[in-house]
C-alpha positions, 0 to 999 in steps of 0.5 A: 499500499505504501508503494502504492501511495508513492508511486501515485505521488511520484506520477502527479509530480511527474504530470505537475512538472510536465503541466507547467512545461506544457504552460512554458510551450504554450506561453511561448508559442503566443509569444512567437505566433505559432499557436497552432504548432506549439498546441500540436507540440502538447499534443504530442506530450499529452499522448506520451504521457498517456503512454507511461502513465498507465501500469503496464505488465512486465514483457508488454508488446503494446507498450513498446508499439505505441512507444514506436508511433510516438518516436516515430511521429517526434521525428517526422514532426521535428523534420518538417519544423527544421526544413520548412519552419526554421526558427520561426516558431520559436526557440523552444522545441516542446519542452514538455514533449521532451520530458514525456518521451523521457518518461516513455524511454524509461517505461519501455526499458522496464516494462516492454517485451524484449523483441519490440522494445529495442527498436522502439527505444532506439527510435524514440531516443533518436526523436529525443535527441533531435527535437532541439532541431525544431527550433535551427542548427545553431550549436547551442540548439545541437549542444541542447539535443545532445544533452537531451540524448544524454538524459534519454540514455541515463533514462534508458539506463534507470528502466534497465536497472529497475527491470534487472532488479525485479527480474532477479526478484522474480527468479528469487521469487521463482526459485522460492516458490520451486523450493517450497513445492519441492518440500510440498511434494516431501511433506504430502508423501509424509503426511497422506502416506501416513494418515492412509496407511493408518486407515488401512491398518485400523480398517483391517483390524476393525474387520477382525473385531467386528464380531467380537467386540463391536464397541472397538469397532466404533472406535476404530471408526472415529479413528478411521474418520479422523484420519480421513478428515485429515487427509482431505485437509492436506489434499486441499491444501495441495490443490489450492497450491496447485490450481492457482500458485500465482495468486497464492504465494503465501498460501499454506503448503503443507501443515506445520507440526513440530516436536511438540505434536510427536505425543499426539502422533505417537498416541494416534500410532499406538491406538490405530492398534499393532505395535506398541508405541512410546515416546521418550523425550530427554532435554528440553524442546522448547525454542527449537529452530522451526526447521529443526523441530519440523524435520525431527516430526517428518523422521518420526513420522516416515519411520511409523509409517514405514513400521506400518508397512514393513514391520508387521512383526514388530510388537513394540516401538520407541521413540526416543528424542534427545536434545544437547546443546548443539544437537537434536537426536531422534531415534525410532527403534522397533523390535521386528526385522528390517524391511524386505526388498520390494519385488519387481512389481512392486514400486519404491517408495520415497519416504526415505529419500525425500527424508534424508533430503529434508535432513541434509538441508538442516546440516543433519544426517540420517541412518537407517538399519538393523540394530546391534541387538535386533530390530531395525533402528532409524537414527537421525542427527540435526544440528541446533546451530547449523544455520546460524555457521 
């Protein structure tokens, strides 16, 4: 809002300056008796102002085309006045038109489509440099022409500079958005795979206990409903981002969960049936960096999902979170055998691959393998001061 207000104030100031220059042109025209030509010059200035004043989108083709028409018109008028008018049309060659064309040069350099902007800028710059020739061919007039040409080059430089800044900013935004969407793909796997796996496990359990304990079936159905609602929420977030990412750059790309949510996560896993899960915390978990907290949560979530899918013989799961002054250590251990090698027809999982990328992104490391006393262990170490190093 502040930037828009400053822009409007700048435009008003520029219009005020053009109005003053236009008054000077009209006064000079009245004094020299060349009112018709002066009105023509002022009209050209108004047309040029009408080109650069509106907001133009980046890469506009209409803007440089209009500038090309303005530059050609200015050159033709200069040629006619130089060849047939001489100095009879007053020494004021069109100050308002000169200033307006400088604005056109800057706006075209900043916003115009590249293939049209180059010829348009060349023609308008030539028109700006030739404008003083309407007052004659004396050395002082030629000097003013060179000064205006330098001013035009400066306007082009300002436009190119602003265009470069905006391009760099857009590239940075695109890079961040691409990184966020990659992160979203990882989170999408983590959350939806976790919830869907839980739904499948609970549905299978409910089928076996339906005849023995109907009350437990109702509990399982409630848990399935909750997991389904969370999955739908994640899917809605995904669809919202993928449908219109440009108009919603700040849309949340994934639920934000951290170590404070681990108790709920482990509790849901334990309540869903299957291996008994326990959470052990050693150290104060408050004040962790966001990237470390969310990465620890994803490590535990992916490990629990893999246990549901692959460690069907496991009877217990231990989640250990340990904080030291320099790092956060995460261990998920189960007493079942390690995951089997997938067959040719089965698709390989991408959870651990994405998880390893996430952990490396915050300067940590992760390993997964059989424990010394049996079972399967996922270990992750996340540095707490890596981002400041």
